[in-house]
C-alpha positions as CSV (number, residue, x, y, z in Angstrom):
1,X,0.0,0.0,0.0
2,X,1.7,3.6,-0.7
3,X,1.2,6.3,1.9
4,X,-1.9,7.5,0.6
5,X,-4.2,4.2,0.8
6,X,-2.9,3.9,4.4
7,X,-4.2,7.0,5.3
8,X,-7.5,6.5,3.8
9,X,-7.6,3.2,5.2
10,X,-7.9,4.6,9.1
11,X,-4.6,2.7,9.6
12,X,-2.4,6.0,9.8
13,X,-1.0,8.8,11.5
14,X,-4.3,10.6,11.3
15,X,-6.2,8.1,12.9
16,X,-3.5,7.7,15.8
17,X,-3.2,11.5,16.5
18,X,-7.5,11.4,16.4
19,X,-7.3,8.9,19.1
20,X,-4.7,10.5,21.4
21,X,-6.8,13.9,20.9
22,X,-9.4,12.0,22.1
23,X,-8.1,10.6,24.9
24,X,-6.8,13.8,26.5
25,X,-10.2,15.3,26.1
26,X,-11.6,12.4,28.0
27,X,-9.0,12.4,30.5
28,X,-9.2,16.0,31.3
29,X,-12.7,16.5,31.3
30,X,-12.9,13.1,33.8
31,X,-9.3,12.4,34.9
32,X,-8.9,13.7,38.4
33,X,-8.3,11.0,41.1
34,X,-11.4,11.4,43.6
35,X,-10.0,9.8,46.3
36,X,-7.3,12.6,47.4
37,X,-9.8,14.1,50.1
38,X,-8.0,13.4,53.8
39,X,-10.4,12.2,56.8
40,X,-11.9,14.4,58.8
41,X,-12.7,18.0,58.5
42,X,-10.3,20.6,57.0
43,X,-8.7,22.6,59.1
44,X,-9.0,25.6,56.1
45,X,-11.8,26.1,54.3
46,X,-10.4,29.2,52.1
47,X,-7.1,30.8,51.2
48,X,-6.1,34.4,50.8
49,X,-2.8,34.5,49.7
50,X,-0.6,37.8,49.9
51,X,2.2,37.0,47.0
52,X,5.2,40.0,47.7
53,X,6.0,39.4,43.7
54,X,10.2,40.5,43.3
55,X,11.3,38.7,46.0
56,X,11.2,40.3,49.4
57,X,14.4,40.5,51.2
58,X,13.9,38.0,54.5
59,X,17.0,39.8,55.6
60,X,15.6,43.1,55.6
61,X,12.2,41.6,57.7
62,X,12.0,39.1,59.5
63,X,15.5,36.6,59.5
64,X,17.8,38.8,61.3
65,X,21.2,37.8,63.3
66,X,23.4,39.8,65.8
67,X,26.3,38.4,63.9
68,X,25.5,40.3,60.8
69,X,26.5,43.7,62.3
70,X,30.4,42.4,62.7
71,X,29.7,41.0,59.3
72,X,29.0,44.1,57.5
73,X,31.6,45.0,55.1
74,X,33.4,42.1,55.0
75,X,34.0,39.3,52.1
76,X,31.6,36.5,51.8
77,X,33.5,33.3,52.8
78,X,33.7,30.5,49.7
79,X,32.6,28.4,51.9
80,X,29.6,29.7,52.8
81,X,28.4,30.7,48.9
82,X,29.7,27.1,48.1
83,X,29.5,27.0,44.2
84,X,26.0,28.8,44.5
85,X,24.9,29.4,40.9
86,X,24.2,33.3,40.9
87,X,22.2,35.6,38.5
88,X,23.9,37.4,35.3
89,X,23.3,40.6,37.3
90,X,26.2,39.6,39.7
91,X,28.1,37.3,37.9
92,X,31.1,39.7,36.6
93,X,31.3,41.1,40.1
94,X,34.8,40.2,41.7
95,X,33.8,40.7,45.5
96,X,30.7,39.9,47.4
97,X,31.0,42.1,50.4
98,X,28.4,41.4,52.8
99,X,25.7,44.3,54.1
100,X,23.8,44.1,57.6
101,X,20.4,45.7,57.4
102,X,20.7,49.8,57.8
103,X,18.0,49.8,60.0
104,X,16.9,48.5,63.3
105,X,15.4,45.3,64.4
106,X,13.5,44.5,67.6
107,X,12.4,41.1,69.7
108,X,8.6,41.0,70.2
109,X,5.8,38.7,71.3
110,X,5.8,35.6,73.6
111,X,8.8,34.2,71.3
112,X,10.7,37.4,71.2
113,X,10.9,37.4,67.4
114,X,13.3,39.7,65.7
115,X,11.0,41.8,63.3
116,X,12.2,44.7,61.5
117,X,10.9,48.1,62.7
118,X,9.8,48.8,58.9
119,X,7.0,46.4,59.9
120,X,5.6,47.9,63.3
121,X,2.2,46.8,62.9
122,X,3.7,43.0,62.3
123,X,5.7,43.4,65.2
124,X,2.6,43.6,67.2
125,X,0.7,40.7,65.7
126,X,3.6,38.3,65.6
127,X,2.2,36.1,68.4
128,X,-0.9,35.2,66.0
129,X,2.0,34.4,62.8
130,X,3.6,31.5,61.7
131,X,6.6,32.4,60.5
132,X,8.9,29.7,58.2
133,X,12.4,30.8,57.9
134,X,13.8,27.9,56.0
135,X,11.7,28.0,52.5
136,X,14.1,27.1,49.4
137,X,13.7,27.2,45.4
138,X,15.7,25.7,43.0
139,X,14.9,29.0,40.6
140,X,17.5,32.2,40.3
141,X,15.4,34.1,38.3
142,X,11.9,35.5,38.6
143,X,9.8,34.2,36.0
144,X,11.1,30.9,36.3
145,X,10.7,31.3,40.1
146,X,7.4,32.8,40.3
147,X,6.0,30.1,38.0
148,X,7.4,27.7,39.8
149,X,5.9,28.6,43.7
150,X,2.3,29.2,41.9
151,X,2.2,25.9,39.9
152,X,4.8,23.4,40.9
153,X,6.9,23.7,37.9
154,X,9.2,26.4,36.1
155,X,7.9,25.5,32.8
156,X,4.8,27.4,31.7
157,X,1.6,26.0,31.1
158,X,0.9,24.1,34.4
159,X,-2.0,24.5,36.6
160,X,-1.7,27.4,39.9
161,X,-2.6,26.0,42.8
162,X,-5.7,28.4,42.8
163,X,-7.0,26.7,39.5
164,X,-6.2,23.3,41.2
165,X,-8.5,24.4,44.4
166,X,-11.1,25.2,42.7
167,X,-11.2,22.1,40.0
168,X,-11.1,19.9,43.4
169,X,-13.3,20.8,45.9
170,X,-15.2,23.8,44.1
171,X,-17.0,27.2,44.9
172,X,-18.9,27.8,48.3
173,X,-20.6,30.2,46.2
174,X,-22.2,29.6,42.7
175,X,-22.8,33.2,42.0
176,X,-18.8,34.2,42.6
177,X,-15.6,32.3,40.9
178,X,-14.1,30.2,43.4
179,X,-10.9,31.8,42.2
180,X,-9.6,35.6,42.3
181,X,-6.5,37.6,41.5
182,X,-5.7,41.4,42.2
183,X,-2.6,43.0,41.8
184,X,-1.3,46.5,43.1
185,X,1.7,48.4,42.2
186,X,4.5,49.1,45.3
187,X,7.8,51.7,45.0
188,X,9.8,51.7,42.0
189,X,9.8,49.6,39.1
190,X,8.5,46.1,39.1
191,X,8.6,42.4,37.3
192,X,5.7,41.9,34.3
193,X,3.1,39.5,35.9
194,X,1.1,37.2,33.3
195,X,-2.2,35.7,33.6
196,X,-0.9,32.1,33.4
197,X,0.3,32.7,36.9
198,X,-3.3,32.2,37.7
199,X,-4.3,30.2,34.8
200,X,-5.8,26.8,34.5
201,X,-2.9,24.9,32.4
202,X,-4.4,21.7,31.3
203,X,-7.7,21.8,33.8
204,X,-10.6,22.8,32.3
205,X,-10.5,26.8,31.8
206,X,-13.2,27.6,34.2
207,X,-11.2,27.3,37.1
208,X,-8.5,30.2,35.9
209,X,-8.6,32.9,38.1
210,X,-10.7,35.7,37.7
211,X,-8.7,38.9,37.9
212,X,-10.6,42.1,39.4
213,X,-9.2,45.2,38.0
214,X,-9.2,48.9,40.0
215,X,-11.2,50.9,37.7
216,X,-15.3,51.0,37.0
217,X,-15.7,47.9,35.9
218,X,-14.1,45.3,38.5
219,X,-14.2,42.4,35.7
220,X,-14.1,43.4,31.9
221,X,-17.5,43.0,29.8
222,X,-19.6,42.1,33.0
223,X,-21.9,44.9,32.5
224,X,-24.6,44.7,29.6
225,X,-24.0,46.5,26.5
226,X,-26.4,49.7,26.3
227,X,-29.8,48.9,25.3
228,X,-29.1,45.2,26.4
229,X,-31.6,44.3,29.3
230,X,-31.0,41.7,32.0
231,X,-33.9,39.5,30.5
232,X,-32.8,39.6,26.7
233,X,-29.3,39.0,27.9
234,X,-31.0,35.5,29.7
235,X,-33.0,34.9,26.5
236,X,-29.4,35.1,24.4
237,X,-27.8,32.6,26.9
238,X,-30.2,30.3,26.5
239,X,-30.0,30.1,22.9
240,X,-26.5,29.7,23.1
241,X,-26.1,27.4,25.7
242,X,-28.3,25.2,23.6
243,X,-25.9,25.4,20.7
244,X,-23.0,24.7,22.4
245,X,-24.4,21.6,24.4
246,X,-25.7,20.6,20.9
247,X,-21.9,21.3,19.6
248,X,-20.7,19.4,22.8
249,X,-22.6,16.2,21.8
250,X,-20.8,16.1,18.5
251,X,-16.9,16.5,19.6
252,X,-16.9,16.1,23.3
253,X,-14.3,19.1,23.9
254,X,-14.6,19.8,27.8
255,X,-13.7,23.7,26.7
256,X,-17.5,24.0,25.9
257,X,-18.6,22.9,28.4
258,X,-16.4,25.4,30.3
259,X,-17.3,28.0,27.9
260,X,-21.2,27.6,28.8
261,X,-20.1,27.8,32.8
262,X,-18.2,30.5,32.2
263,X,-21.3,32.7,30.6
264,X,-23.5,31.4,33.2
265,X,-21.4,32.6,36.2
266,X,-20.6,35.7,34.3
267,X,-24.6,36.5,34.1
268,X,-24.7,35.7,37.8
269,X,-21.8,37.7,38.8
270,X,-23.7,40.9,37.5
271,X,-25.6,41.2,40.4
272,X,-23.0,39.4,43.2
273,X,-20.1,41.3,42.4
274,X,-20.9,45.2,42.8
275,X,-22.7,44.0,45.9
276,X,-20.2,42.3,47.2
277,X,-17.6,45.2,46.7
278,X,-19.6,48.1,47.6
279,X,-17.8,49.7,50.6
280,X,-20.5,51.9,51.8
281,X,-21.4,48.5,53.7
282,X,-18.4,48.9,55.5
283,X,-18.1,50.9,59.4
284,X,-15.5,53.5,59.8
285,X,-13.6,50.9,62.5
286,X,-13.1,48.6,60.1
287,X,-11.7,50.8,57.3
288,X,-9.4,52.1,60.2
289,X,-8.0,48.7,60.8
290,X,-6.8,48.8,56.8
291,X,-5.0,52.2,57.0
292,X,-5.7,55.6,55.1
293,X,-5.4,54.0,51.6
294,X,-8.1,51.4,52.1
295,X,-10.6,53.4,49.8
296,X,-7.8,54.2,46.8
297,X,-8.6,51.8,44.2
298,X,-5.9,49.5,43.1
299,X,-4.0,50.0,46.7
300,X,-2.7,46.6,48.6
301,X,-5.4,47.9,51.5
302,X,-8.0,48.5,48.9
303,X,-7.5,44.9,47.7
304,X,-6.7,43.7,51.5
305,X,-10.6,44.4,52.2
306,X,-11.8,43.4,49.2
307,X,-10.1,40.0,49.6
308,X,-12.3,40.1,53.4
309,X,-15.5,40.6,51.5
310,X,-14.8,38.2,48.9
311,X,-13.7,35.3,51.4
312,X,-16.8,36.3,53.6
313,X,-18.8,35.4,50.7
314,X,-17.8,32.6,49.5
315,X,-14.6,32.5,47.6
316,X,-12.3,29.9,47.9
317,X,-8.9,31.2,46.9
318,X,-8.1,35.0,46.7
319,X,-4.1,36.0,45.4
320,X,-3.5,39.9,46.1
321,X,0.1,40.6,43.6
322,X,2.1,43.3,45.2
323,X,5.0,44.2,42.7
324,X,8.1,45.8,42.6
325,X,10.1,43.8,45.4
326,X,12.9,43.7,43.4
327,X,15.4,45.6,44.6
328,X,18.8,45.2,43.2
329,X,19.5,49.0,44.1
330,X,18.5,51.7,46.4
331,X,17.1,49.4,48.9
332,X,17.5,51.6,51.8
333,X,15.2,53.8,50.0
334,X,12.2,51.4,48.3
335,X,12.3,48.9,51.1
336,X,10.6,51.0,53.9
337,X,8.1,52.5,51.3
338,X,6.9,48.5,50.6
339,X,6.7,47.6,54.0
340,X,4.6,50.8,54.4
341,X,2.1,49.9,51.9
342,X,1.8,46.7,53.1
343,X,2.2,46.4,56.8
344,X,-1.1,47.8,58.1
345,X,-3.3,46.4,55.6
346,X,-1.9,42.8,56.2
347,X,-2.6,43.1,59.9
348,X,-5.4,44.7,59.2
349,X,-6.9,41.8,57.4
350,X,-6.0,39.4,60.1
351,X,-8.0,41.5,62.6
352,X,-10.9,41.7,60.5
353,X,-11.3,37.9,59.6
354,X,-10.6,37.3,63.5
355,X,-13.5,40.0,64.7
356,X,-15.9,38.0,62.5
357,X,-14.9,34.5,63.5
358,X,-13.3,33.8,59.9
359,X,-9.4,33.8,60.8
360,X,-9.7,29.8,62.0
361,X,-10.5,28.5,58.9
362,X,-9.2,31.1,56.5
363,X,-5.5,30.6,55.3
364,X,-3.7,33.9,55.2
365,X,-0.3,33.3,53.6
366,X,2.7,35.9,52.9
367,X,5.4,35.8,50.7
368,X,7.0,35.8,47.3
369,X,9.1,33.7,44.9
370,X,12.6,33.6,46.7
371,X,14.5,35.8,49.2
372,X,17.7,38.2,48.6
373,X,21.3,37.5,49.4
374,X,23.9,39.1,52.3
375,X,26.0,40.4,49.9
376,X,25.5,43.8,48.0
377,X,24.6,43.8,44.7
378,X,26.9,46.9,43.0
379,X,28.8,49.1,45.0
380,X,28.4,49.6,48.4
381,X,27.9,52.5,50.4
382,X,27.4,53.8,54.0
383,X,23.7,54.5,52.8
384,X,23.2,52.7,49.9
385,X,23.6,48.9,48.5
386,X,20.9,46.6,46.7
387,X,20.8,42.6,47.1
388,X,20.6,39.8,44.4
389,X,18.2,37.0,44.1
390,X,18.7,34.6,46.7
391,X,16.4,30.6,46.5
392,X,18.7,29.0,49.0
393,X,16.5,30.2,52.0
394,X,13.9,32.8,52.3
395,X,10.9,33.7,54.6
396,X,7.0,33.1,54.7
397,X,4.5,33.4,57.2
398,X,0.9,31.9,57.7
399,X,-1.7,32.5,59.9
400,X,-5.5,31.1,60.7
401,X,-6.3,28.3,59.3
402,X,-5.1,25.6,61.5
403,X,-1.2,27.1,61.6
404,X,0.3,27.2,64.9
405,X,0.5,30.8,66.8
406,X,3.6,32.6,67.6
407,X,6.1,29.8,65.8
408,X,9.1,30.0,64.3
409,X,10.1,27.3,61.9
410,X,13.6,26.2,60.8
411,X,17.0,28.1,61.3
412,X,19.4,29.3,58.8
413,X,23.4,30.3,59.3
414,X,24.1,34.0,60.5
415,X,24.5,35.1,57.0
416,X,21.0,34.2,56.2
417,X,22.4,32.3,53.0
418,X,22.0,28.6,54.1
419,X,19.8,26.5,56.1
420,X,21.0,24.7,59.0
421,X,17.8,23.2,60.1
422,X,14.0,22.0,58.9
423,X,14.2,23.1,55.3
424,X,10.9,23.7,53.3
425,X,11.2,23.2,49.7
426,X,8.4,25.2,47.8
427,X,6.5,22.2,47.1
428,X,6.8,20.7,50.9
429,X,4.6,24.3,51.4
430,X,2.2,23.5,48.8
431,X,1.8,20.4,50.2
432,X,1.2,21.7,53.5
433,X,-1.4,24.2,52.0
434,X,-3.4,21.4,50.3
435,X,-3.0,19.5,53.9
436,X,-4.5,22.5,55.4
437,X,-7.6,22.1,53.1
438,X,-8.1,18.6,53.7
439,X,-6.5,17.1,50.3
440,X,-3.7,14.4,50.1
441,X,-1.3,15.9,47.9
442,X,0.1,12.6,46.9
443,X,-3.1,11.2,45.8
444,X,-4.4,14.8,43.9
445,X,-3.7,14.5,40.3
446,X,-5.0,14.6,37.0
447,X,-4.4,12.5,34.0
448,X,-2.2,14.6,31.4
449,X,-0.2,13.1,28.7
450,X,0.2,9.6,30.1
451,X,0.9,11.1,33.6
452,X,-0.5,11.8,36.9
453,X,0.1,15.7,37.1
454,X,0.3,17.1,40.6
455,X,0.4,20.6,42.0
456,X,3.6,19.2,43.9
457,X,5.5,17.5,41.1
458,X,6.8,14.0,40.8
459,X,9.7,13.8,43.6
460,X,8.5,12.8,46.9
461,X,7.4,15.7,49.0
462,X,6.3,16.1,52.9
463,X,3.7,17.9,54.6
464,X,5.3,20.3,57.4
465,X,3.3,19.1,60.1
466,X,5.8,21.0,62.9
467,X,3.6,24.2,61.6
468,X,0.0,22.9,62.1
469,X,-1.8,23.2,65.1
C-alpha cells in the first residue's frame, strides 16, 4: 500500500493523532483522582495569599542575626557561598561584600521574634503568625521562580494552586468565582506579571483565576452593553447554551462545557459582584484597620479589604499580587516604602477576619518567589546598596487556617544564606497548604499526556506537620 492508501484506510498517523486527542479530552474532562480527600474536616476552608512579587528581602524583614553587624563589609566566604549558581547581574562581580540591614530590629512577642522596624504593625501581631525561615527553591530568576511556586513547575503551562483548588473542591458560592486575583503596584519598577500565573493550564479554563481590576469595571465585559436588558441577556444565553450543548455532543470538547459555565457565571456575577464589593457597608472602625489607602482603588489596602469581603462571601482562593520587591539597588530607599504599603493592611486583614470569626478557617499566606542575598549587588556605600536573588533560604508567614500561632520554623546561618535546620522546599509548602484544606497531595492528580500530573511534582514531598496546630 502506498502512503495515500494507508491514510485512507484509517490505519495511519491521522487516526492515531485523533485517538490521542480524544484520550486527552476525556482525561481532562474526568481524569481527576477522587480519593484525594483526607479523613475528617479540613482545618481551612479558604485561602488568602498575599504574594509579594519580586522577592522581598528576608534579611531586612524577619531573618535577622545580630552577628550580621560584625559581618558588615566583610567578604562573603567561599565556604558559605559554596559554588552557588548566581544570576547574570552579579556573575561579573569580583567582590561580594556582606551588608547588614541598615535599620533596626527588635524582638517581639512571647517567642521574642526578630521583626524589622519597617513592620511595626506586624511586630505587634507576631504571636498570631507561623514564620517559616527556611523556604527554598532551585529557581534563581523571577519568571521561572514565580511560575514554580505558583504552579509547582518552572515550565509554563501548568495549573496554578488556585485552579487546582477550584477543580478539586469547587466553590462555596455559585454566584462568584472560586478563584480571584488582584494586583497592586509598589515603590519603584517591578517585574511583569502574566495571566498564566493564575491560569488553569491543562485543567478546564473555568478554573482559571478571575482578575478583579481597580477601575469602574471590576471584571471586563461583565456589564450589559447599552440597549441590552437583563432579560434579553438571559434569552441570548439560553439560545447560545443550546447551540454549545449540541456542539458538545458532536465533539466532546470539555472547553465547550467550560465556556457555557463561564457565560452563566458572568450572568450571575452581574448582580453579586457590585453588592459584594460595596464599600459603603463597611464601618469606619473596619476601614481604619486597613490604613489610610483603604478606599483608594488599586492599592494593597483596598485589595485586602476586598479579599476579606470576597472570602466572607464564599470565594475559595484569593491571591493578591503586590509588585516591586525587586531591590537590586536603592534598597534602603524602596524597602521602607514597600513595607509601609503592606504592613498595616495585612495585619488589618487578620484582625478583621478574626473579629468576624473567619480566621480560624481562613488560611492567610505572605511571601514571594525567593529572598535576597547577604552580599551587596553593585557598590556598597554607607547609605545605599542592593541585593541579588537568593533561593537557598527565604521567609514566609502563615496565619489562621489551622497553623500554630507564635511559632518559628527552621534556622539559617548567621549570613541568612544557608539552612541549618528544618528546610521547607516550595513544593513541601504547597503540600502543606493542600493538607490544611483537607487534600492528600500525593493522590491529588489528573491524567495528562500519560502522566499523573500533580501540583507538588513527581519528586517525594512532605507535609510540614510541625507548623500545624
